[in-house]
N, C-alpha and C positions, 0 to 999 in steps of 0.2 A: 504493500500500500504506500510506503514511503515515497514521496514524490520527487521529481527532478528539482523542483524549486526549493526543496529543503535539503538538498545534497551539496557536496563539496563543489565549489566553483560553479554554482548554479547560474550566475550571471553570464559567464563565458559559455556554458553549455547552451543556454537559451539563445545567445547570439549566433551560435554555430548550428542550430537545429534546423537545417534546411535539407530535409530528406524526403522528397515526395514519394519515395518507394517504401517508406515506413509508416504504418498506420496503427492506431490503437483504438480500442473501444473499451470504455470504462463502465463496468456494471455497478448498479447501486448496491448498497449494503442493506439487505432486507432479510430478516430472520422470520421463517415461517415453517409450520408443520404441514402446510398444504402446498403442493407444487405450484410455483408461479412459472408459467411457460413462456412469457414474453416480457421484455422490458424495452421501453421506448428510449433507446440510446443509439447514437450514430457513430460510425467510424470517423476518426479524426486524422487528418494528414499531419505528419510531423513538421511543424513550422515553429518559428520563434513565438508565435502567439499561442500555440496549443501545447507545446512540450512541457510547460510548467506542471501541468496536471497529470502527466504520464507517470506510471510506475517507474521509479528510477532504475531498479534492477532490471525490469522488463525492457526499458529503453536502451540501457547500455548493453544488455545482451543482444537485443535486436539490431542495434547499430553495428556491433562488431560483426555479426553475421552478414548484414547487408554490405558492409565495406569489403568483405572478403569474397562472398559468393555472388554478389551483385544480382540478387533477385529480390522482388518485393517481399517484405516481411510484415505480416499482420499479427498483432498481439491482442488477445482477449484478456483484459485485466479484470479478474473477479476477486481481487485480494480484499481481505478484511483484517486489519491489524489487530493483534491480540486474540485471534480466534483459537479455539480448541480443535484438535484434529477430529474429534467425534462429531462436530457440527457439520463436517463435510461428507458424512457417510450416510447412506440410505439406512433409515431406522430399522427396517426389516432385517437388514444384514447384521446390525448390532444386536437386535433382539434374538437372532438365531444362534448366537454364540454365547454359551453360558459363562465364559470368563468375564463378560461385560455386564452380567446380571447385577452385581452390586452398584455399579455406576448407573445403570438404567433404573434400578429400583429407587435410587436416590432422587432421580429426576421425576419419576412417577409420583413420589411422595410430594415433591414441590409443586408439581402440576395440580395434584388434588387439592393441596392447600390453597393454591391460587384460585382454583375454581370455587372452593368453598367460601373463601373470603369475598370473592367477587359477587357471589349470590347472597351474601349476608346484608340485610338492610341497614343495620346500625353497627358501626365499627368504632372501637376505641382508638385513641391516638396511636397506641402501639400497633394495633392491627392495621391501621392506615399506612403506617411506615412499612410494615411487613408486606402489605399488598403492593405498595409502590416498588419495593425492592424486587418482589417476585415478578411484577409486570416487566421490569427491565430484563430479567432473566429469560422470560418467555419469548421475548423478541430479540434476544441478544445473540452473541457469536460463540457461546459455549454450549448451548442446549443441543443435544444430539439431533442431527439432521436439519437444523435450522438453516444453515447455509446451503446444504445440499438441495433443499426445497426452494429456499427463497432466492438463491442466486444461480447455483450450478445447473439446476434443472432447465433453465431458460435456454441454455446453449449446449447442454449435454447431448453429444451426438453430432455436433457441428464438426465439419471436416477440420482436422488439426494435424500438425506434424509432430507435436510433442508438448510436454508440459514442464515448466520450471516452478519451483516451490520454495518458499522461505517461511518456515513456521516451526514451532516447537517450544517456544518459551512458556506458553500457557500449559503445556503438558509436562514440564520438567519435574514437577512434584510427583508425577506418575510415570517416571521414565521406564521402569520395567514393563509397565503396561504398553507403553509406546512401541516396544519391540515387536509386538503383534498388531497393535492398533494402526500404526503407520502403514505397514505393508497391506493390511486389510483395506485401508482407504484407497491405496493405489490400485489394488486388485478390483475393488468395487468400481472405480472409475473406468478401468480398462474393460471390464465386463459390460458395463452399461453403455460405454461409448461405442462399442462394437467395431473398433478398428484395430483389434489385436493388442499386442504388448507394445503400445507406442512408447517412445523414449520418455522417461520421467527422471528429471535431474533436480536435486534439491541443494540448499545451502545448509551446511552444518552450523549450529549455533556459534555466534561470535563470542569472544571473550567479553566478560561483563562483571560488574560488581568489584568489591575490594580484593586486592591481592592478599593472600594469606602468607604469614611468615613461615609456616610449617605445612608439610603435606597433610591433607585432610580429605574427608569424604565430600562429595559434591553432587547435588542433584543435576546440575547442568552438565557435568562430566558424564553422568549416567545417561542423560538424554542424548548427548553427542554419540555415545557408544551405541545406543539403540538406533540412531540414524545410520551409523556406519554398518551395523549388522544387516540393514535392509538390502544393501548391495548384494549380499550373499543369498538372500532369500528370493529375490525377484530378478528376472532378466531385464536388460535394457534400462538399468537404473544407474545413477551416479551421484557423487557427492562433491560439492565444491567446499573445500575447507577454508575457513576465514578466521582461524584462531589468532591471526596476527593483525587484524584490522578493525577489531572492535574498540570500544571506549568504555573503560571501567565506570565512568560517571554517567553513561547514557546507554540505555538499552537499544537505541536507534543510532548506530554508527553512521556517519554521513558519507563515508567513502563507499559509494555503490558502484563506481566505475570498475574497481577490481573484482567486486562480486559478480557483476555482469560478465566480465571477461573470463573469469574462472568457470562460470557456467557455459559460456560460449565455447570454451575449449572442448568440453565434453561433446557438444553438438558437432563442432567442426571435425573432430576426430572420428566420431562414431556414425554420424549421419551423412557427412559430406566428404569423408575420405581424406582429410588433410592430415599430414604427418606432423602433428603438433603434440607436445606433452599435455596431458589432460588430467591424469589420475595422481592425486597426492600420494607420496610415499606412505605405505601402510605396513604395520607390524605383521610378520609372517610366523616366526617361530623363535624359540629361545633354547639355550643350553647352558648348563653350569660348568664353569672351568676355573679351578683354583681360586675359589672364593669370589668369582665374578659371574655375572650373567651376560652372555653374549647373545645379541639380538640380530636376527635376520629380517630383511624387509623386502617387500615387493614394490615396484614402481618408483624406485629411487633413480630416476632417469639421469644418467650421466654422473652420478655420484652426489656428494653432499656439499652444501655451502652454508655453514652456520652463519647466522646473522650477527653482525656487530663484533663479536669476539670469536676466537678460533675454536674454543672448546664448546662442546654441546652443553646446553643449559635446559633444565626443565625435567630432569629425570629424578625419580625417587626409587628406593629399593627397600625390600622388607624381608625379614627372616620368617621363621615358623611362627613367631609371635604375631605376625600380620601387622606389625607397626611399621609404617612407612617413614623413612628418613631421606633427606636429600642425598643425592649420590653424585659421584664423579663419573664422567663418561668420556670415552675416547673412541675415535673413528679408526678402525683397523684398515689395513691395506686393501683387504677384499671388500670393503664397504660395510661390513658388519660393525656394530657398536657394542663396546664392552662397558658394562655398568658395575660400579662397586662402591662400597663404603667400608672403611677399615673396621668399623664397629659391628658390621653385619658379616659374621664369618661364614654362615651357612645361608646364603640368600635363596629365596624361593620365588620372588616376584618382583617385577619392575612396573612402574607406571611413568607415563610421560604426558605432560600438559594436563594432568588430572586435577582440575580445579575450575571454579567459576571463571576466574581471570588468571590463567597461568602465566608465569614468566618462562618463556621457552623461545628457542631460536633455531630450530632445525628446518632447513629447506633443501630441496634438491637444486641442482644447478639451473633448472628452468624457472626457479622462483616459486615453486609450489610448496606450501608448508606441510610438514609431516602431520599425519592424522593422529590426534590424541588417542591414547590407548592405555590399556592395562593388560598384563599377562595373566593376572589372577581372575577368578570368578567368585570371589568372596561376596556374600550378600551385601548389597549397597543400602543406602539410606531410603531408597524409594521402593524396595523390593515388595513390600506388603501394601502399597498404596494403590487403590483402585477406585 
């Protein structure tokens, strides 16, 4: 949803926005439990007068594609900032899966309370406040299927080439649930769109909130992990890692140019056949050697280029007590990374960039940041949240 006019260098971007082959249609934000099949919105040409209201990520993604493949690019912008994943899914699909029963039962209880209070002739002041709060939830962007019906249904099935997605903050407290919920949403869209497994590329959560002096659990790290897991669960999916361009003080980092470019790399490589690096380095395996853990990675194209300082930063290590402490790391000649701490003589696990706002510096030579990861599967802080 974040617009061009609120992004970095918006004044210059506006002056340069003369792209007649780029179009965008902005759909309204309407929450509904009943399908809305049409919205009176028009396609807009990319001009200095129109670009301010474009989705920034969408525009910079589309502009990069247009500059390289030189074909018209049309973008359907149905974004709703702060939304929950379940709001984008057909309610019948959610109801059919028992793992979402606690979440759905909670909403059924709220819906009944809203109905009962709405029908009550005389309300106390507390009841009026409750009713007003529930009214917002009934039409909001967290209620299951609200956006699916209110926004998505109006163009579901429209011919598309693929989808890009930037969401997850509102589901961070239920990150373990997101491991299945997010792939379910993608599968639901693909099934109902009727165009096969169309490409679906998303943005991993940026760094945000305060930096922590010591390694700690993090719901945002667990959400990032759930996003990464989705690539192994569904074909034609991909993740743009932006752990380096967030802002601790602002959940809405203004640098959307690099977000759009990292998404565009996925499309250029996989849909249009260009030989460009696109996949961030990703943890593959580990082995223990002489009190160290040696890590192997996939997609470290061309080797490593740590940012700012030569040594890798952002690693933590733990022994059998499962207590993570900061670690030293070294890049080996074969590209593997050795991690250690002299106080941890029998290490069993390593974590990298495992925090809300991690201090980390690992990139490949193409400038793509390493994907945050952990080698352990110890229960996290969101494991029982549903």
